[in-house]
C-alpha positions, 0 to 999 in steps of 0.5 A, spaced: 798 661 790 802 665 796 797 668 801 798 674 805 797 676 812 798 681 817 804 681 822 803 679 829 803 684 835 810 682 837 812 681 830 810 688 828 813 692 834 820 688 832 819 690 825 818 697 826 824 698 829 829 703 826 836 702 830 839 698 824 839 692 820 836 687 826 840 681 824 841 675 829 847 672 827 849 665 830 856 662 828 857 655 829 864 652 829 866 645 827 872 640 826 873 636 820 872 637 812 867 642 810 861 640 806 860 642 799 854 647 798 851 642 794 850 638 800 848 643 805 843 645 800 840 638 801 840 638 808 836 644 809 831 642 804 830 636 807 830 639 814 827 646 813 823 646 807 817 644 812 817 650 816 812 655 814 815 661 817 822 660 813 817 662 806 815 668 809 816 675 806 815 681 809 812 687 805 814 693 806 821 691 806 825 692 813 828 699 813 822 702 808 818 706 811 810 704 813 805 708 815 800 702 815 801 695 818 806 690 815 804 683 812 807 677 811 806 673 804 807 665 804 811 663 798 810 656 796 817 654 797 824 657 798 829 657 794 835 654 797 841 656 792 839 664 794 839 662 802 845 657 803 851 661 800 858 659 801 864 664 803 871 664 800 876 660 805 878 664 811 879 665 818 872 665 823 874 673 825 870 678 829 870 682 822 867 676 818 861 676 823 861 684 824 860 685 817 854 679 817 851 682 822 850 689 819 849 687 812 841 688 810 838 681 808 836 682 801 828 684 800 823 680 796 826 674 800 825 671 806 829 674 811 834 669 813 840 666 810 846 660 812 853 661 810 858 657 810 866 658 811 871 653 810 877 655 815 882 650 813 888 653 818 883 652 824 882 645 822 874 646 820 869 650 817 863 655 820 856 655 819 853 662 820 845 663 821 843 670 819 835 671 821 832 678 821 829 679 829 821 680 825 822 672 823 824 670 829 827 671 837 833 668 839 830 662 841 828 660 834 835 660 832 836 655 837 831 651 834 832 651 827 840 650 829 837 644 832 833 641 827 839 642 822 844 639 826 844 633 829 842 636 836 843 632 843 837 631 847 838 636 852 838 641 846 830 640 846 827 646 849 825 645 856 820 651 857 822 653 865 815 654 869 814 661 871 812 663 878 804 665 878 806 671 883 810 677 882 814 682 886 809 689 886 815 693 887 820 690 882 814 690 876 813 698 878 820 699 877 820 696 871 815 700 868 817 707 872 824 707 874 828 713 872 833 710 867 840 712 866 844 713 859 851 710 859 856 716 858 857 718 850 862 724 849 858 729 845 859 730 838 864 723 837 863 718 831 859 712 833 859 706 829 856 699 830 861 694 833 861 687 835 867 683 839 866 676 842 871 673 848 871 666 851 869 665 858 872 660 862 867 655 863 869 653 870 870 660 872 863 661 870 860 655 874 864 658 881 861 665 879 854 662 880 857 659 887 859 665 889 853 666 893 854 665 900 846 662 901 845 659 894 847 658 887 845 664 882 841 662 875 845 663 869 842 670 867 843 673 874 850 671 873 850 674 866 846 680 869 852 681 875 858 680 870 855 686 865 854 690 870 861 690 873 863 690 865 860 697 865 863 700 871 870 697 869 869 701 863 866 707 864 866 708 872 862 708 878 855 711 875 855 717 881 861 720 876 856 720 869 854 726 870 848 731 873 841 731 874 839 725 871 845 721 874 841 719 880 837 714 875 839 707 874 842 703 868 836 699 865 836 692 861 832 689 857 832 681 859 828 677 854 824 671 857 821 666 852 814 665 854 813 658 850 810 652 854 811 645 853 805 645 848 809 650 843 817 649 846 819 649 838 815 654 835 818 660 831 817 667 832 818 672 837 814 669 843 818 673 849 817 678 853 823 683 856 822 685 863 825 692 864 830 690 870 836 695 874 843 693 873 847 694 879 852 698 876 853 702 882 855 697 887 862 697 888 864 689 889 862 683 884 859 679 890 855 685 891 853 686 884 850 679 884 846 679 891 843 684 888 841 680 881 838 675 885 831 674 884 830 680 879 827 675 873 823 671 878 820 677 880 816 677 874 811 671 874 807 669 868 801 675 869 807 680 870 811 678 863 804 678 859 803 686 861 807 689 856 804 685 850 797 687 853 799 694 854 802 694 846 796 691 844 792 697 847 797 702 844 796 698 837 789 700 837 791 707 836 795 706 830 802 705 827 803 713 829 802 711 837 806 704 836 812 708 833 812 713 839 812 707 844 818 705 840 822 711 840 821 712 847 823 705 848 830 706 844 832 711 847 838 709 852 836 713 857 831 709 858 834 702 856 842 702 855 842 695 855 840 688 853 842 681 856 841 674 853 842 667 855 841 662 850 841 655 852 845 650 847 845 644 851 851 640 855 852 635 850 856 636 843 852 637 836 854 634 830 854 635 822 855 628 818 859 626 824 863 633 825 863 636 832 860 643 834 866 646 838 863 652 840 857 657 838 857 664 838 850 668 838 850 675 837 844 680 838 842 685 833 846 692 833 842 696 838 841 703 838 846 709 838 849 709 845 847 702 847 850 695 848 848 688 847 851 682 851 849 675 849 851 669 853 852 662 849 854 656 854 855 650 850 857 643 851 862 645 857 865 652 853 862 659 854 862 665 850 860 672 851 859 676 845 858 684 845 854 688 840 855 696 841 853 702 837 858 707 841 865 709 839 869 704 835 873 699 840 867 699 846 865 692 844 872 689 845 873 693 851 866 691 854 867 683 852 874 683 856 872 686 862 866 681 862 871 676 862 875 679 868 869 680 872 866 673 871 874 671 874 873 676 879 866 673 881 869 666 881 875 668 886 870 672 891 866 666 892 865 661 898 868 655 897 
C-alpha cells in the first residue's frame, strides 16, 4: 500500500519555485557499442530499485498551483520502462540536451528519467539523467550515476569538514548586501538557453595556482571565471545604469550539508550562501584574489542559518514561503548561481565502456539570470551555462568563461 507524507522543508521550498521546469540534466558520453534498452532496464532495476526516493510521486504535480503543502506518495516500485527510454541515433548536441532541460517530466510518476542516445558517428553513446530538483540536488545526481555505473573509489563522496567559525562581515553581507541585476534590454524577447564548452583541464589547474600566496579552490576559481565572463559579455557594472548600479552581482553557491554519516543520502541537503561576484574588478587575478575565502567564510552554523530562518517563515504558511521565494528569484537579488560537482579523477565505466566526458547542467533560471555548472572529471573539465535571457547569451557566456580561465592561467606566478 502506498504511503503519503509531507515534503521536507528543503524539498517544499524547491517544489514551490515557479521559474521553470526545474530539471537537472547530467550527460555522460561513453565510448563503445550502446547497450540495448532492455539491458539498461535490467541495470537500472538491479541498482536503483532499492532507492525509496526514486519511487516518490509529487502531489500536486510540479507547476500546478498549491495553496497548501505538497506531499510525496511512495509507490511500491517504479516502472522501469516508463523511466528508461531510448532516443533515435544522432549526435550528442546542445540542442538535444537543451530540449530535455526545458521539457517537464510526466506528472503522476516519480520525477526522474534516464535516456539512451546512440551516437555512431561519434563512436559511442550518451546516457542522460533528468531529475526534478525537488527530488534531489546536484550531489544526488552524482550518487545516482555512481551507483548505476562502475564508479571508481575516488567518486565516493568525502564531505569536506566545514569550519566552526564564520566571518560575521561576510555573513551580514550575504543577507543584507544590495544586489545588482545583469543588464537586460527592456521589452526584449527572452527564452531559456543552454550551452556547454570544454575547459582545458591543464589551464584550469594553472588558474588555481595563479594566486601569489597559495592555491585557490575549484569553487573559488569557478567564481572568478564566472565573474570575468559576465564582465567580458556585459561590461563593467559601473556602466550598467543608475541608482542600484552601486550594488553588487550576487551568486548562489550550493554547499552540501552532508556528513560522513549520510554522504550518499539522496535529496536536497545543501545550503546556498549568497556571495558577491567580483565583476567590478578589472583583471582576472584581482577577481581570483577577491574570491579567496568567500565560501570558507561560512562555518557550519552560518550555513544552517538560512534553513532556520526558512523554518520560521514556513510557520506563517505557504503564502509567506511564496513571498520569500519571489524575492529570492529576483535578478536584482541574485543574478547568478555557480555550482561545482565532483566526479572523481578516475574514469567510470559501463559494462567496460569508458565514460569520456561528463556535462552537468542546472535548472532553467529565473528571467534575467544565468547558472554556471563546472564538471571536472578524469582529466577533463566542462562548463555548462543555462540562461533565461536573450538568445545566444548562454553560448557567449560559456565561451567567455573558457577565455577567462586561460587568461587567469597566464596571469599566474610560475
